[in-house]
LOPALO-472853 format. One record per residue (C-alpha): y, z, x. Coordinates in steps of 0.1 Angstrom, whole numbers, padded with zeros to 4 digits, always signed. Example, Ala and Ser with C-alpha at 12.3 -4.5 7.8 and 13.67 -1.06 7.14 Angstrom:
-0045+0078+0123
-0011+0071+0137
This chain:
-0064+0126+0321
-0057+0095+0341
-0032+0102+0363
+0001+0098+0341
-0009+0103+0311
+0003+0130+0291
+0003+0145+0254
+0037+0155+0252
+0062+0138+0228
+0090+0145+0246
+0099+0110+0251
+0135+0093+0248
+0132+0066+0228
+0162+0044+0213
+0164+0009+0192
+0171-0018+0209
+0209-0031+0202
+0216-0063+0178
+0214-0073+0145
+0175-0080+0144
+0153-0059+0121
+0148-0026+0127
+0109-0031+0137
+0116-0062+0154
+0144-0036+0176
+0118-0008+0182
+0096-0034+0195
+0118-0046+0220
+0129-0013+0234
+0091+0000+0235
+0083-0033+0250
+0112-0030+0276
+0104+0006+0284
+0065-0004+0292
+0078-0038+0313
+0103-0014+0334
+0074+0013+0337
+0094+0042+0322
+0065+0044+0295
+0034+0043+0320
-0004+0036+0308
-0017+0065+0291
+0016+0078+0277
+0017+0098+0243
+0043+0081+0222
+0059+0104+0191
+0042+0105+0160
+0055+0078+0137
+0073+0109+0116
+0090+0122+0142
+0099+0089+0157
+0112+0077+0123
+0127+0110+0114
+0149+0111+0151
+0159+0080+0151
+0168+0082+0112
+0148+0054+0101
+0118+0045+0075
+0086+0057+0090
+0074+0026+0076
+0092+0007+0100
+0075+0031+0125
+0043+0026+0121
+0048-0015+0113
+0059-0016+0152
+0029+0004+0162
+0003-0012+0143
+0017-0049+0158
+0014-0036+0191
-0018-0022+0187
-0029-0056+0180
-0018-0071+0206
-0034-0047+0227
-0001-0031+0240
-0010+0003+0223
-0040+0020+0216
-0046+0038+0186
-0076+0062+0180
-0084+0083+0149
-0070+0120+0157
-0057+0109+0192
-0021+0103+0195
-0008+0065+0196
-0006+0055+0237
+0006+0029+0259
-0026+0006+0266
-0045+0013+0298
-0043-0019+0310
-0019-0038+0292
-0029-0077+0291
-0010-0097+0313
+0028-0108+0306
+0021-0090+0269
+0049-0061+0274
+0073-0089+0298
+0073-0114+0262
+0098-0107+0237
+0094-0139+0220
+0081-0118+0183
+0107-0090+0186
+0133-0103+0169
+0169-0121+0180
+0179-0090+0203
+0145-0089+0217
+0150-0092+0260
+0183-0076+0259
+0184-0056+0289
+0210-0033+0271
+0199-0003+0254
+0211+0013+0221
+0236+0037+0226
+0216+0065+0202
+0191+0081+0225
+0171+0105+0207
+0143+0131+0220
+0115+0138+0194
+0113+0176+0197
+0141+0184+0217
+0178+0190+0203
+0193+0151+0211
+0192+0130+0177
+0209+0102+0161
+0246+0101+0154
+0252+0104+0114
+0268+0070+0106
+0265+0060+0144
+0265+0025+0151
+0253-0004+0125
+0237-0031+0129
+0266-0059+0123
+0288-0048+0096
+0260-0027+0078
+0248+0009+0084
+0215+0006+0091
+0207+0040+0070
+0218+0073+0055
+0198+0098+0072
+0163+0111+0062
+0168+0144+0050
+0211+0153+0041
+0213+0183+0019
+0226+0161-0009
+0202+0127-0011
+0218+0100-0029
+0201+0075-0009
+0175+0053-0030
+0138+0046-0027
+0125+0080-0024
+0110+0103-0056
+0116+0135-0061
+0095+0155-0034
+0095+0192-0049
+0076+0176-0078
+0047+0157-0057
+0013+0172-0079
-0002+0190-0049
-0029+0210-0069
-0040+0183-0091
-0047+0162-0065
-0063+0182-0045
-0084+0193-0073
-0092+0156-0078
-0103+0153-0042
-0128+0185-0044
-0141+0171-0072
-0141+0133-0060
-0164+0150-0026
-0182+0171-0044
-0199+0140-0069
-0194+0115-0043
-0230+0096-0036
-0243+0091-0002
-0235+0055-0007
-0200+0059-0018
-0193+0078+0017
-0206+0046+0035
-0183+0014+0044
-0164-0001+0014
-0157-0034+0007
-0125-0051+0022
-0111-0048-0018
-0120-0010-0019
-0141+0009-0035
-0155-0002-0067
-0147+0030-0091
-0112+0032-0075
-0103-0004-0085
-0116-0005-0122
-0092+0031-0124
-0065+0009-0114
-0074-0018-0133
-0076+0005-0165
-0047+0022-0162
-0027-0013-0156
-0041-0027-0186
-0031+0003-0207
-0001+0010-0191
+0015-0023-0174
-0003-0048-0202
-0016-0062-0170
-0038-0094-0178
-0067-0093-0152
-0108-0079-0144
-0116-0051-0128
-0120-0072-0098
-0087-0086-0093
-0075-0057-0078
-0072-0053-0041
-0068-0016-0031
-0037-0017+0001
-0018+0006+0019
+0012+0001-0001
+0036-0027-0013
+0046-0034+0020
+0005-0036+0035
+0000-0062+0000
+0027-0086+0012
+0019-0082+0042
-0017-0099+0037
-0003-0122+0007
+0019-0135+0032
-0008-0141+0060
-0026-0158+0030
+0004-0179+0019
+0012-0193+0058
-0025-0198+0062
-0027-0220+0032
+0003-0238+0047
+0033-0225+0026
+0065-0222+0050
+0088-0205+0031
+0091-0177+0004
+0118-0174-0019
+0131-0139-0022
+0162-0124-0044
+0192-0117-0029
+0200-0088-0027
+0164-0075-0024
+0143-0050-0007
+0144-0058+0030
+0113-0045+0043
+0091-0070+0021
+0114-0100+0032
+0105-0087+0070
+0069-0088+0070
+0072-0120+0051
+0090-0130+0081
+0066-0115+0107
+0037-0136+0086
+0060-0169+0092
+0075-0176+0061
+0113-0179+0063
+0128-0161+0038
+0147-0180+0012
+0177-0161-0008
+0183-0166-0045
+0215-0152-0061
+0208-0125-0088
+0233-0118-0118
+0236-0091-0145
+0203-0108-0161
+0181-0109-0125
+0174-0137-0104
+0192-0173-0117
+0171-0200-0126
+0194-0228-0116
+0196-0206-0080
+0158-0212-0082
+0154-0243-0090
+0178-0256-0063
+0164-0234-0036
+0133-0246-0042
+0140-0282-0041
+0162-0276-0010
+0133-0258+0009
+0102-0271-0005
+0094-0232-0016
+0064-0228-0038
+0058-0191-0034
+0086-0164-0048
+0090-0125-0046
+0102-0113-0077
+0114-0077-0090
+0118-0080-0131
+0119-0051-0142
+0143-0037-0129
+0157-0059-0101
+0162-0040-0069
+0187-0030-0058
+0209-0042-0091
+0186-0027-0116
+0185-0058-0145
+0157-0068-0163
+0146-0105-0163
+0150-0115-0201
+0121-0135-0220
+0138-0168-0215
+0142-0167-0179
+0102-0147-0172
+0090-0182-0194
+0119-0204-0169
+0101-0185-0135
+0061-0189-0148
+0068-0229-0158
+0087-0236-0122
+0055-0219-0109
+0031-0242-0129
+0051-0271-0121
+0053-0267-0087
+0018-0252-0083
+0032-0223-0066
+0028-0184-0066
+0049-0159-0083
+0049-0126-0060
+0060-0095-0084
+0068-0061-0069
+0063-0034-0095
+0092-0014-0081
+0103+0015-0105
+0082-0001-0132
+0068+0030-0149
+0103+0048-0154
+0123+0037-0182
+0138+0058-0202
+0158+0041-0230
+0124+0026-0243
+0092+0020-0230
+0085+0005-0201
+0084-0039-0196
+0054-0054-0195
+0049-0072-0159
+0048-0106-0156
+0018-0108-0144
+0005-0105-0182
+0017-0135-0193
+0012-0160-0160
-0025-0144-0145
-0031-0174-0132
+0005-0178-0112
+0017-0142-0105
+0001-0115-0078
+0013-0083-0089
+0021-0054-0063
+0021-0018-0066
+0020+0017-0051
+0022+0056-0058
+0048+0056-0035
+0076+0060-0060
+0055+0071-0087
+0039+0101-0064
+0050+0102-0027
+0050+0075+0003
+0029+0101+0018
-0001+0093+0000
-0002+0054+0014
-0020+0040-0013
-0009+0008-0031
-0027-0019-0047
-0024-0062-0056
-0036-0077-0091
-0045-0108-0076
-0057-0147-0092
-0086-0156-0091
-0075-0185-0069
-0060-0166-0044
-0088-0139-0038
-0108-0154-0012
-0079-0162+0011
-0063-0123+0000
-0099-0110+0010
-0101-0129+0043
-0069-0116+0057
-0084-0081+0047
-0114-0088+0067
-0091-0098+0096
-0078-0066+0098
-0108-0050+0104
-0138-0027+0085
-0110-0003+0067
-0080-0023+0059
-0069-0002+0028
-0069+0037+0019
-0095+0062+0030
-0127+0061+0013
-0118+0100+0001
-0082+0087-0009
-0096+0063-0030
-0123+0081-0045
-0094+0108-0051
-0075+0080-0066
-0103+0073-0092
-0109+0107-0106
-0068+0116-0107
-0061+0083-0125
-0095+0089-0146
-0090+0124-0158
-0054+0117-0170
-0036+0133-0143
-0017+0107-0133
-0005+0098-0171
+0007+0133-0174
+0026+0134-0138
+0047+0102-0146
+0054+0112-0187
+0071+0145-0164
+0089+0125-0143
+0101+0104-0169
+0116+0131-0185
+0128+0146-0150
+0140+0113-0142
+0161+0105-0176
+0180+0138-0175
+0189+0139-0140
+0203+0102-0148
+0224+0118-0176
+0239+0143-0157
+0247+0120-0126
+0265+0096-0148
+0285+0125-0164
+0289+0135-0123
+0303+0104-0114
+0325+0099-0149
+0343+0131-0139
+0346+0124-0101
+0349+0091-0098
+0375+0076-0127
+0374+0040-0128
+0343+0037-0107
+0316+0010-0125
+0282+0024-0125
+0252-0005-0128
+0217-0008-0134
+0193-0003-0173
+0183+0031-0178
+0154+0030-0152
+0142+0037-0117
+0155+0061-0102
+0192+0046-0088
+0221+0032-0099
+0249+0006-0085
+0286+0027-0083
+0315-0002-0078
+0342+0016-0065
+0363-0017-0068
+0383+0003-0100
+0380+0036-0087
+0415+0054-0101
+0421+0084-0077
+0454+0097-0056
+0458+0082-0023
+0429+0060-0025
+0432+0018-0030
+0401+0002-0041
+0418-0031-0022
+0413-0017+0009
+0381+0004+0007
+0349-0002+0025
+0322+0012+0017
+0307+0013+0054
+0332+0039+0058
+0319+0058+0026
+0288+0058+0040
+0298+0074+0071
+0318+0102+0055
+0292+0115+0035
+0270+0117+0065
+0296+0139+0084
+0293+0158+0050
+0259+0160+0044
+0256+0134+0017
+0227+0106+0021
+0246+0072+0010
+0238+0038+0013
+0260+0003+0014
+0243-0027-0010
+0246-0046+0020
+0216-0032+0035
+0199-0051+0010
+0219-0086+0011
+0202-0112+0029
+0238-0124+0041
+0263-0095+0042
+0298-0098+0035
+0321-0088+0056
+0335-0059+0032
+0315-0041+0004
+0329-0018-0025
+0293-0013-0037
+0270+0022-0032
+0233+0020-0042
+0233+0056-0055
+0196+0073-0057
+0190+0107-0076
+0154+0106-0070
+0151+0132-0045
+0181+0149-0056
+0179+0185-0062
+0191+0190-0101
+0210+0224-0088
+0231+0201-0063
+0238+0175-0083
+0273+0184-0088
+0280+0193-0053
+0265+0163-0040
+0289+0141-0062
+0319+0161-0055
+0307+0152-0019
+0304+0114-0026
+0341+0120-0038
+0352+0136-0009
+0337+0107+0011
+0356+0084-0005
+0387+0103-0003
+0383+0103+0037
+0371+0067+0038
+0407+0059+0022
+0424+0076+0048
């Protein structure tokens, strides 16, 4: 083993300070440690999941930071081995901070060091980026954070059966190298499901398999940049991870206001005219995080705009499989297959651990998207075995059965959550249609003894919740330009144990009362 090389994951790593995106701040911290010599060549970095848990951030942030530095030759990644500092870092690379966000190059380090395998960890409710808490604890006893499905009901046995059967029946050709778009059988299975369940209008060949929605977004963003696009219209508020990957590809996110019916058409036209943007990222059914469904009139207006400007709409099918008061709303893609690229994944329907997603790409964009995929190496998507398993899992009906069971479970849990919120937080306004795995809770009208909603700020509620093992998220986390004060929480119920629901909401009430003191 070369001198200085170690397999130990006892490495102290902290996010660089500043208001930048989490991925940029982690990259800046790693670059600083490498440039200073603290992380010597050959040093093994912590596994992405371990580092994410320790820092209290998304695993996606860590994997994207690692991947970006691997592509620059600063880190090395080999199958079956830890990610390591490269034996020979390119000259000047470790000292260059130009692409790591506004906090890059700062000599100060964040005041939240963590030890991955030791006992040191992030401080619950600790320092935030600007006025917004970065993230609630990942595995709090009472998980009221959005974006995580019910991990207790991941269909492990059904997936294992599908994997065993798929591998047993795979041909020698199946086990060879696959096209950049993915295995034809898996693409066909996904396309068939989407045509039936999401009313998608596309042939099998329009499907491109990805590692998830963020991976898909990064590919189409790169393709847009290659085609000369410089701006991307985004809903405000919206899922920040997709804005970040678009920015990484060179697109400037342009926020467009959202109201109770989704993105505003006047705002769309104004932002497009001001910036020349011809691409739009949209969550129409339901909007994340406010939970509105884009009505038919606005859907038609969005498609008309895209055709008028020769543009592209990227439709993020976030949580769209889960609707409880009626059938799920069909995709926008089904109404405009020539102008809409659909993003989807199994991260919410199954689990983020599967790392499988898809794009349905309009014909005129397929060559460009596949060109980006080819540049990313011989295996840009999920492993072939995972693709074959997915094909079997979907084709045998196991995926549809799982979705039906999940809808029933989430519907019951949502009803119980609304009853508990009404009981514990009278006067609070709950927003969002009967869909997805979260609601918004506006505390501006809450009527509790000793609580003045006129001065209450949910940043304090998030901190008090963390101290009580209740994971909460401030809506400002998803806003492009967060205001100084907020009264709105985004309350998830996907990964909330039914038996602890009442206790979790009582913990939320206690956090509100403590924040008001």
